[in-house]
C-alpha positions in Angstrom: 28.0 80.5 181.0 27.0 82.8 184.3 28.6 79.8 186.7 31.5 79.1 183.8 32.2 82.8 184.9 32.1 82.3 188.3 33.9 79.3 189.1 36.8 80.6 187.0 36.2 83.8 188.8 36.6 81.6 192.2 39.2 79.9 190.9 41.7 82.6 189.7 41.3 84.4 192.4 41.7 81.3 195.3 44.8 82.5 196.9 42.6 85.9 197.9 40.8 83.6 200.7 44.3 83.4 203.1 46.0 87.1 202.3 46.7 89.5 204.8 47.4 92.9 205.2 49.9 94.2 202.5 51.3 97.4 201.8 48.8 100.8 202.8 45.7 98.1 204.0 46.4 98.5 208.0 46.9 102.1 207.6 43.5 102.0 205.6 41.8 100.2 208.6 43.4 102.6 211.5 42.1 105.2 209.3 38.4 104.1 208.7 37.2 103.6 212.2 38.5 107.4 213.0 36.9 110.6 212.9 35.8 112.2 209.7 34.4 115.1 209.3 34.9 115.3 205.8 32.4 113.6 203.3 35.1 112.2 200.9 35.6 108.3 201.1 32.6 108.7 202.8 31.4 104.7 201.4 34.9 103.3 201.2 35.0 103.8 205.1 31.6 102.8 205.6 33.2 99.9 204.1 36.0 99.1 206.1 34.0 99.8 209.3 31.7 96.7 208.1 34.4 94.4 206.8 37.5 95.2 209.3 39.5 92.2 208.8 41.9 90.7 206.5 38.8 87.9 205.2 35.9 89.5 205.0 37.9 92.6 203.3 38.9 90.4 200.4 35.6 88.8 199.8 33.7 92.5 200.5 36.6 93.4 197.0 35.5 89.7 195.0 32.2 90.8 195.7 32.0 94.1 194.2 34.5 92.8 191.3 31.4 90.4 190.3 29.4 93.1 190.5 30.4 95.9 188.7 31.5 93.0 185.8 27.3 92.0 185.6 26.6 96.0 185.3 29.5 96.1 182.6 28.4 93.0 180.9 24.1 95.2 181.2 25.8 97.9 179.9 27.8 96.5 176.9 24.0 94.9 176.2 22.2 97.9 176.4 24.8 100.2 174.5 24.4 97.5 171.4 26.4 95.1 171.7 24.9 90.8 171.1 25.0 88.4 174.6 28.0 87.1 172.7 29.7 90.2 172.6 28.9 91.1 176.1 30.1 87.7 177.5 33.5 89.1 176.4 33.4 92.4 178.2 32.0 90.5 181.3 35.0 87.7 181.0 37.7 90.3 179.8 37.1 92.0 182.9 36.5 89.4 185.6 39.6 87.8 184.2 42.1 90.2 183.1 45.7 90.0 184.9 45.5 94.1 184.5 42.3 94.6 187.4 43.9 91.9 190.0 45.4 94.7 192.2 42.4 96.2 192.2 40.1 93.0 193.3 43.7 91.9 195.7 45.0 95.4 197.3 42.3 95.7 199.6 42.2 99.4 199.8 41.7 99.7 195.9 38.3 99.3 197.2 38.1 102.9 196.6 38.1 102.5 192.9 36.1 100.0 192.5 33.3 102.2 194.6 33.6 105.2 192.2 33.5 102.3 189.1 30.8 100.9 190.3 29.0 104.4 190.0 30.5 105.0 187.1 28.1 102.0 185.4 25.4 102.5 187.8 25.3 106.2 186.6 26.0 104.5 182.8 23.5 102.7 182.7 20.8 105.2 184.1 21.6 107.8 181.4 22.0 104.9 178.6 18.1 105.0 178.8 15.6 107.5 179.5 17.4 109.4 181.0 15.2 112.6 181.0 12.7 110.5 183.6 12.7 110.6 187.3 14.1 107.1 187.5 17.3 107.8 185.2 17.7 110.6 187.1 17.8 109.2 189.9 19.7 106.4 189.0 22.5 108.7 187.1 22.3 110.7 191.0 22.9 107.8 192.7 25.9 106.5 190.6 27.4 109.9 191.0 27.0 109.7 194.9 28.6 106.1 194.9 31.8 107.1 193.2 32.7 110.0 194.9 31.8 108.5 198.0 33.8 106.0 197.3 36.9 108.3 196.6 37.0 112.4 194.6 37.7 111.2 191.0 34.7 109.7 191.5 33.7 112.8 189.6 34.9 111.6 186.3 31.0 110.6 186.6 30.5 113.4 185.4 32.2 113.1 182.3 31.0 109.6 181.4 27.0 110.1 181.7 27.5 112.9 178.4 29.0 110.2 176.9 26.5 107.8 177.7 23.9 110.0 176.5 25.2 111.3 173.4 25.8 107.8 172.4 22.2 107.0 172.7 21.0 110.4 171.2 19.0 108.9 169.0 17.8 105.7 170.4 15.1 107.6 171.9 12.4 109.4 170.2 11.5 113.1 172.1 14.3 112.8 174.4 16.3 116.0 175.1 19.5 117.4 173.3 21.9 115.6 174.4 23.9 118.9 175.3 21.8 119.1 178.1 23.8 116.5 180.9 26.6 117.7 179.5 25.5 121.6 180.6 25.2 120.8 183.4 27.8 118.8 184.3 30.0 121.6 183.5 27.9 123.7 185.7 28.3 121.0 188.4 32.1 120.6 187.7 33.1 124.1 187.1 31.2 124.7 190.9 33.5 121.8 192.3 36.1 123.7 191.2 35.4 126.4 192.6 34.5 125.2 195.7 37.8 123.2 196.3 39.7 127.0 196.0 39.7 127.1 191.7 42.1 125.5 189.0 45.0 125.9 190.9 44.5 124.3 193.9 42.2 121.1 192.5 46.0 120.5 189.9 48.3 120.7 193.3 45.8 119.2 195.4 48.6 116.5 196.8 50.8 119.3 198.7 52.7 118.2 201.9 55.3 119.2 203.9 57.7 116.5 204.2 56.5 115.1 200.3 57.6 116.2 197.0 55.7 119.0 196.1 53.0 119.3 193.2 53.8 123.3 193.2 57.9 121.9 191.9 56.3 120.1 188.8 55.5 121.8 185.9 52.8 120.8 184.2 54.7 119.6 181.2 55.9 117.5 183.7 53.4 115.9 185.3 51.8 115.8 181.7 54.4 113.1 180.6 54.8 111.2 183.6 51.1 110.3 183.2 51.6 109.8 179.6 54.4 107.2 179.9 52.2 105.3 182.5 49.2 105.4 180.5 51.5 103.1 178.0 53.2 100.8 180.7 49.7 99.6 181.7 48.0 99.8 178.5 51.1 97.6 177.2 50.7 95.3 180.7 47.2 94.9 179.7 48.1 92.7 176.8 51.5 91.8 178.1 50.9 90.8 182.2 54.4 90.4 183.3 55.2 93.9 183.3 52.2 94.1 185.6 53.8 95.2 189.1 52.4 96.7 192.5 54.9 99.0 192.3 56.0 99.8 188.8 59.3 102.6 188.7 57.3 105.8 186.3 59.8 108.0 187.4 62.6 105.5 185.1 60.3 105.3 182.3 62.3 107.4 179.3 61.1 110.7 177.5 60.0 108.7 174.1 58.1 106.3 176.2 56.1 109.5 177.4 55.6 111.7 174.4 54.2 108.1 172.4 52.1 107.7 175.6 50.5 111.0 175.1 50.1 110.4 171.4 48.7 107.2 172.2 45.6 109.1 173.4 45.5 111.3 170.6 45.3 108.2 168.0 42.9 107.0 170.0 40.4 109.7 170.0 41.1 109.8 166.9 39.6 106.7 166.5 36.7 107.6 168.2 35.8 110.6 165.6 36.7 108.6 162.8 34.4 105.5 164.3 31.6 107.4 165.7 29.2 106.6 162.7 29.9 103.8 161.3 31.3 101.7 164.8 29.3 104.4 167.7 30.1 101.7 170.2 33.6 101.2 169.4 34.2 105.4 169.5 32.2 105.2 172.9 34.5 102.4 174.5 37.5 105.0 173.0 36.1 108.1 174.5 35.7 106.2 177.7 38.7 105.2 178.3 40.2 108.7 177.1 37.8 111.0 179.3 38.1 108.7 182.2 42.3 109.1 182.6 41.5 112.7 182.2 41.2 113.6 186.2 44.6 111.4 186.4 46.7 113.4 183.9 45.7 116.7 184.8 45.5 116.8 188.8 49.0 116.0 190.1 49.8 113.2 193.0 53.7 112.4 193.0 52.9 110.1 195.7 50.8 108.1 193.0 51.8 107.9 189.4 48.9 106.2 187.7 48.9 102.6 188.9 47.0 99.1 187.7 44.2 100.6 190.4 43.1 103.8 189.1 44.3 102.0 185.5 40.5 100.1 186.2 38.6 103.1 185.4 39.5 103.8 182.1 39.5 100.1 181.4 35.9 100.3 180.9 36.3 101.9 177.3 39.2 99.0 176.9 37.0 95.7 177.7 34.4 97.2 175.8 36.6 97.7 172.8 37.4 94.2 173.4 34.0 92.9 173.8 32.9 94.9 171.0 35.6 94.1 168.5 35.7 89.5 169.1 32.5 90.2 168.4 32.8 92.0 164.7 35.1 89.3 164.0 32.9 86.6 165.0 30.0 88.5 162.5 32.7 88.2 159.8 34.3 84.9 159.9 30.7 83.1 160.3 29.7 85.1 157.2 33.1 83.8 155.2 32.3 80.4 156.5 
């Protein structure tokens, strides 16, 4: 099964070996080789220094894609899926068209590093997280994610969710709300260090570019809501996939529908957290991973396919779990 997955992935991405730089790739190479005094994207810049050519960059991205899929499969199994369900999760991640941009667009490597760090931390949190090895794994995952790009702070939200999911699994484990409080303190400290909540929300202001100060939070939330629905629909209808989707042209009713969908998914998590805890966690991962994108205003970049790959972790888990449940019912019916 593993060899088949590798061969299918190599076949699906066979054209990437001859691909050159596109869009902002070349600018990213230049930026990566300049001196940096900030810690932001330090790991992303390092990988660009190691792999500065189009071919080597695509090799790194495709390798990261495989590593992420493997870790996601292990996480699915640790969360309670059967081997069959875990393999469905892996194949969904490897072959879904919606994650193609994250792999073939070299600049999107920062998103892959965020996902890699999130999975490392979640794997550590799915076990005996309070022990030194578990805490080291969570910290390592957080550093990898933030080293990819600042949105890696989403790990601080995903780790408490993972601990909460396994709250009854380990005898003598500390209460799940302890990492939740620690995460809240770290998020609050980070916001204060950055200059306050207003500075975080308006993080993308720049001369010559549309200013976030010209937007209300309602405007931004609705635009991002429309983007959420667009990429969810593109997951099932790949014909919608495009590297530069026009989110400003999304009708108002679609924007409201996207926000309503997030409310519905949250409600599904609430209704199923006892009977189907894996499904509930998948729904929460999807919603929570979108929170930074819904709050931080970046008018130069509405939610795109590469950024949608992070909440797509929840979609892949849900697909694997749903397929597993369907197989079990079909087997019983037969």
